Phi, psi and omega in degrees: 000139184281131181259129186294331184287343179269358177285147177288169176301318181296319181295322183289326175298313179299318181300307179304314180296322178293321176301313178298317184292325176293318180294317181297317180294320178294321178295323180301308179303311184292321180295315177300316177302305184293331178292319179284317182287327182270001179059039185242116173289326182295319178293327179290320177294326176291326178293320176299322177297318177293326176299325180289331175295316183297318181295321180299319180295323178297319178297322177295319183291320180291315184285328179295328181299320180282324188288340180264006176291148176289152182296149181214195183294329178282324180231085183297335179266003184090186190247021183302332185286343174304318181295318178301313179303317179295321174303316181291324173301316184293320179297316177301315178298317177299323180288325173304311182294320177296314182297320178295319179294320177300316179295316179297316176302313176301322180294325182289324180293318174303313178299322179298317184279339178266328181257342177090352180203161171232154175305142178268121177288161184254166184298334179299324180290324182290316178302314180298322179295320179298315184297314180300323177299311179299308185297319182283332173292318177302317181293323179302307188297314181297308186292318177299319180297319176295315179304315180286327180294329183251008177052053178247115183294323188287328179293314176298322175302315175299324177296322177292332176294317174302311180297323179298324178292327176291320176297325176292326178287327176297318179295315179304310177303316180291324178290308180298312180300317178295324178292325184284312189274338182261345175091192185297149182096344181254012179300335183294344179294333177300298179293335174294317179297320180297322177293321175301313180296323182302325179289326174296321181291320181292324179298313178299323180298315184291325177296333179270326182289318187296310180296325182295314177299317179302321178288321181288341176260015173070037180292143180289163172294158181301161188295324179297323176292319180296322178294325179294325171301309179302315182298324181291323179294315180288346181285349181262142182292145178077005182243136184209170173046063172290131184211177190045043180288124177233134186223156167198167179254143177228094188061240177261017176237174180226155178241137184226125169236130188208143172261149174209164187246141170224171183300124182296338181272357181293133175306143177308315178303316179295314179303316182297311184299321180294318182292324176297320181295324178294322177297318181297319180294319177293321177295323178296337181265320187253358181112145184292343178270007184298128179273122184232134174231112177261130174243119185269139183224146174287148178298135181294132180283148181279137184289146180289132181270000000 
């Protein structure tokens, strides 16, 4: 039997994504069936949300394949930003889905006040909503754990897509359950709940889009991480004044360019060994694939008084 602990990071990403895609495909079919048989527009909208999850899984499989390619002459820093691009695409898809749910809920509320009634959903739709909540929350926990363990932004983003679907199903369950158990006149709970959930979905989308755009536009690492880099450099004897620090993220790795000063009379071999030690310590902190460029300068001599 294949043991998950023995799988590589890339294999674990594929396994998590395949498990999620199979679950999403089954949920899409069951939700559409329950939506039509249960006379629930909310469940059909939830099925569309699950369909977006399935499309997202396909995107993850395609982009992760590219992002893990070794660096070459065309991409000297590797293909990590394919993963960032995939994360941004997932965020955009989430925002579109959230906006669609918002629009659909608004239309149903408008129809309720203009036509006086909405179709009453059936129990099969409520049961399917509860089943979806359980399955999607389990998928979120599993996928998020894999994403954190392999330090993959796109896998974590995909996990949040699972959670957004669970939140959507909660709203669906509340709306359908209210319409069923409270009786006629409460059908409006369905679109109201859908609208509330749509805002949560769009919030998650924005939280994914903004960092991804920052990375694609070469945004520097947070100040606390930059200070950590300076502290590592200054922890070595004879090394001072780290300056011209430039940082950026490339997928799940980082790139660091920095100037630092050493004694100008230090032998070249010793300076090289010291710089290599600094690189090793930085990589032990930020990951073995960290891109590091150190520029050595002599300590400025003090002017004679």
